[in-house]
C-alpha positions, 0 to 999 in steps of 0.5 A: 500500500502507498498513500500519496500526498501533495506537498505544501507551499509552506515549510518548517524552518530549520533542520539537522546538521546533515546537508541535502543529498538526493542519493539518500532519497527513495526511488533512486532512479529519479536522482539524475532528474532531481539533481538537474532540477536542484541545479536549475533552481539554485541557478535561478536563485542567483537572479532575484527578479527572475526568481520572483517572476518564475515562482510567482512571489512578491518582494516580501517573499525574497526569503524563499529565493534565499532558501533555494539558493542555499538548499544544498547547504541547509539543514534537512528534516523528514519530509513529513515534518518539513511540510506544514499547512492545513493537511499537515497540521491535521496529520500532525506527524510529530505526535505520531507514535514511533511505530506509526512513523515507521509505517509512514516511512514504508507506505507514505509518499509525498509528491514534490515538484522539485524532487518528484515522489519522496518517502515520508521520512526522507530528509529534505531541505526547505525550498520553494517550487510549485507545480506551476512554477517555471524554471527556465527551459523546464516544463515540470509536467513534461519532466515528471509525467513520464518518470514517476508512474514507473515508481508509483504502483508499478508493483501492483500494490494499492495506491491511495492518491490523496494529492490535489488535482494539480499534482495529479496532473503534474505526475499522473499515476498509471491506470493499472486498476490499483489506484484510488483518488480521494475526492472530499465533498460536502453533503447537504440535506437534499443529497447534493454534494459539492467540492471543498478546499480547506476542509478537503485538505484537513480531511485528507490529513485526518484520514492519512493519520487514521491509516498510519495509526492503523499501522497495517498495509491494506490491499483493497479499498473495502479495507480502507473504508473499514479503517476510515469508518472506525475513525468516525469518517464517512467514506463511500465509493465514488466515480470509477477509481474514486473514494468519496469522503463526505464531510 
């Protein structure tokens, strides 16, 4: 089983004393591409104005450019701890018991625009690059779309795709019949549903936490429904290849 999460624009500061090294990341077949994009991002960071345009930042966010310039010599921390924001606040990885964190290290993957899919416990630096950022001469979707599907779900295990649609488009999972996309909707008294944003992210974090605390790999979507319902979450089949969570 793999749980696939999106990254976050916001990231926790700091990190340990070890410098970033792509060779320590999960999915080593992606390392040549990772190294190329890291180099491109650091080169871009030498030009502040070009960086602001490419990353769609204001001058008040120049600190993000500095992060990119120094990402290979800054401290690292586990990806699951590095990312912050609504989803990751709900997941609250730092409060997970050791066995749940170890389970995350095996079964949770985060899709980064810069590094592609990385393991939850892979040590990464703080950086700024989004799915819609524009590195000079690089189209991120064209870089990642052909590569990541060879790593995600290729062995036939269950893939729970909790990414945003933007990150799904950046790097689609191959349709092998073993992946399920989570769609979070709001119910209403008349039976209609509508898509959500803030609570979409929060609900994905809550469900991810429940699966990590369960601590056992699942092989069918019915098992996912059972774990979610035990956690007090309302989940049901959606369209083909979709799990629907109603909040």
